N, C-alpha and C positions, 0 to 999 in steps of 0.2 A: 652906591657903587664905589669900590676902592680907587684911590688915586694911584696910577701907575706911571712911572717915568721910564722912558726908553731912550737911550742915547744911540747915535749913529743910525737914525731911522732912514737915512738915504742910502744905507749900505745893503749888502747882500743878505745878512741875517736880520738886521733891524727892520727893514721894510716888510719882511715876511711876518715878523712878530707883530708889527702894528696891524697888519691885515687880519691876523688871528685874534688879537686881544682887544680890538676896537669895540667889540660887542661885549657888554657887561662890565666895562671898566671906564672910569674917567681917565682917558689916556692922554698923556703929554709926550710928544716926541721932540727931541733935540737934534737938529742937524746943523752942519757947518756950511759947506759949499754946495753939495749936491742936493737939490730939492727933492724930497721924497715923492715917490709915485704910489705910496700906500693909501689906505682908506682915508677918506676925508672926514670921518667921524672922530677926529682927534684934534687936540690943540697942538700947534706947532710953534716952537721957539727956535729961531736961528741964533746960534751962539758958538763961540770958539771955546772949547773946553779948557784951553790954556788961559783963558780970561777968567781967573778965579772969582773975581767980583761979580761977573755976570752969572756964573753958575751958582754962586751963593745966593744971589737975589732970586733966581728961579726956584731953588729949593725952598727958600723962605716963602715965596708966593704960593707954591702949590702943595707943600708939605706931603710929598708922596709916601704912600704906605709900602710900595714896592719899587725898587730901582733895578732895572735890568741894563747893565753897562755893556753894550755891544761895541761902542766906538773904540777905535785904536789904530795904531800904525801897523800895517801888515808888513810881511817880508818885502824888502826893497832890493834892487840890484846891488851887487857887492860894491861897497865904497860909495854908494849913492846917498846914504843918509848917515850922519854922525851918530855914534852911540848915545851921546847926550840927548839927541832928539828922541830916540826910542825911549829913553828913561823918563823924559819929561811927559811925553804923550801917553805912554802905556803904563807908567808907574805913578808919577807924581799926580797926574790928573785923576787917576783912580782913587788914590788916597784922599785927595781933596773932596771929590764927589761923595765918597762914603762919609767923611766927617761932616760935611754940610747937610747931607740927607738925614743923618742920625741926629744932628743938632735941631733940625726942623721937625723931626718926628723920631723920637728915641726908639720906637718900636718898629721902625722901617726894616724891611727885609732887603738886603743888598745881594743881588745876583751878579756875579762877575764871570764873564766869558773869558776863560784862560785857554791854555793850549797844552796838548800832550807833549809839545816840544820842550816843555820845562824839564822833562826827564833826561834829555840828552840822548845819546846813541850808544852808551857804553855797555848796556845789558840787553842787547837785542835778541839773545838766544832764549830769553825767558819772557813769559807774558808779564807785562809791567802792571803792577798794582799801585794804588794810591800811596802805599807805604814805602815805595821805592825811593831811594835817595835821588834827589834831583841834581843833575849835572849838565845844565844847558850849555850848548856849544855856540850859539849865534846871538847876535845883539837882540833880535826880536824875542827869542826864548828867555834870555837873561832878564829883559825888561818885564816880561810877563811874570816870571818867578818873583822878581822884586816887588811887583804889585801885589802878588799873593801874600808875601811876607809882611808888607805894610798893612794889608787888610787884617791879617791874623794878629798883628800887634795891636790894632785898634780894637779887635774883639777881646784880646787879653786884658786890655785896659778898661773894658766895659763901654767903650764908645759905640761899638756896633753890638747889638744883641742877637741879631739873626743874619748869618752870613752863609751864602752858598757859593762855592767856587766850582765851576764846571770846566774840567780840562777836556777840551774838545779834540776828538780825532779829526783828521782832514775832512772838511765839509764839502759836499758836492750836491748838485742837482742836475737835472737833464740839460739845463741851459748853461751851466757853468761847472765844468768838471776838471779844472786845471790841476787840482791836487791828485787826480787820478791820471790825467793825461801824461804828466811828467814821469810817471812810472812805466808807461807802456807805449808812448808815442815819441817818434823822433822829431828833430827840428822841422818847423813849419808843418808838422803833422802829416808829412808825406808818406810815412809808413809806420807800422807797428814795430816796436823793438822788443824782442824777447831776451831779457837779460838772464844769462845763465839758463837754467832749466825752466824758469818761469813759475816754479812752485812756491816761490817766496810769498809770504802772506803779509797783508797789511790790514789794520783796522781803518775804517772810514765811517763817516757820519752823513747820512742823507739829511738835507736841510729840513724836510718835513718832520723827521724824527726829533730833531733838535727843538723845533717849535712846539711839537706835541709835548716833549718832556718839560719844557719851561712852563707851559700851560698846566701840566699835571702838578708840578711843584707848587704853583700858585694856588691851586685848588685844594691842597692838603690842609684841611681845617684843623686837624688834631696835632699837627707838627709843632712841638715845643720850640722855643727859641734855642739857638745853638749855632754850631758851625758844621758844615758838611763840605767835604772835598770829594768830587765824584768824576771818574772817567766817564765820558759820554761818547758812545759809538753805536753802530748798528749791532743787532743781535749776534751776527756772525762776522768773522773776518773773511777776506777775499784773497785768493791767489792771483798773481799777475795774469796767469793764463785765463782765469775766470773773467777778469776785467776785459781782456782782449776779446774773448768770445762774446761777452755781453755787448761790447761796443760794436762788434761786427754785425750782430743780429739786429741791433736797435735802429740802425740807419742814421744815428746822430753823427757818427764818423763813417764816411763811405768805406766800402770794402777796399782795404789797402793791403799790400803784401806784408807778411810778417818776416822780419829780418832777425835772425839769431845774432846775439851779441855776446861773445865770451866775456866773462867778468874780469879776467886778468888785464886786458888792455885798458879797461875802465879804471881798474885799480892804479895802473901806471900813470894814466892821465891825471887822476886826482892827486897823486903824489907829486907829480911835476908841478901842477897848479899850486899845490900847497907850499912847495918850495919857493915858487916865485912870489906868491902872495902870503908871506909868512904870518902876517897879522890876522889872516882869515884861515889859517891852515886847519884848525880844528873843525870849523864849519865845512870847509871843502871836503875834508876826509869823511865827514858825516854824510855827505851826499852819496858817496860810494856805499856806505853802510846801509843806507835806505834802499838801495837797489839790490844789494847782495844778500841781505839778511831779512828775517821776519821783523816786522814792527807791529806787534800785537799788544793791545792794552786790555786789561782785565776790567770788564764792565759788570761784575757781579754786584757791586754795591749799588750801582744804578738799578739793576734788575730787582734787588731786594727792597727797593722803595715801592714795588708793585707795578712799576711801569714796564711795558713790553713794547719795543719798537715795532711798528706795523709796516715799515717800508724797508726795502733792501735794494741792492744794486739792480736786481732784476725788475722790481716793481717801478723803479724810477726810470729805467732806460727802455724797458719793453712796453710798447704802447698797448699790447694785448693783455697786459696784466693790470688790474685795477687795485 
């Protein structure tokens, strides 16, 4: 059975991956503070990914054939985390882990969970493909793109022979839908907010689809070494109105009033906030763009691998659909 290393197994995605991959693999999970609740049929190592010596020793000990790097620092409140911390945790750690994994096993496949946020918000009027120029606007997105560039440099030097970068659309499931909530729910979730007409579209990614796709990639026996950069999202994108209707039907969010919100006051509020917090102006302005415009990503390259997502917003939130 292949040796598979998964980082961040105490987290949202990592724990789901461990539950899926624990059968048929020699699975090693690395966690830091949050003890994982995933399957017990795996080896666990508690380690701080910033402790490079510990990570190097783990790679030497287990020599993984596949590394799935889920761990990282997610979006934090404005000003709560220094930019240097994002860069260390999301970028430098990724580079070190890839180097050490390839040193212990030169043929190891390194799968990095990046984010569609690396594209930025400048070209929202078009469906964004993997070839789009990346212009990230926030510290999190900048650090993710920097990690990608470090990995590609390792590949160009021949350090990594098999690299897969997955740019994930906002991930959700029935129990955790924050990435959807903030598009359609007001403060404290007291009411639905319909920004503008509500026909704005967004790409999203059901957590089971992500787990399915990673498992699919691992099972491709004929895939030659190389590098892939793939947008990963559900088969279809969703209008804000569709998200509201699905939530109202599901019972996950109780039936709440729908309050229309004209976009112009939102635009004014973000411009005022951007003027006050000038060092975060670009990111604050992007918050308006995400509410006012489509944010749709081209998933054709993902589909061309032969994978077809089996879940959607409706199957995740509607208990009547299996």
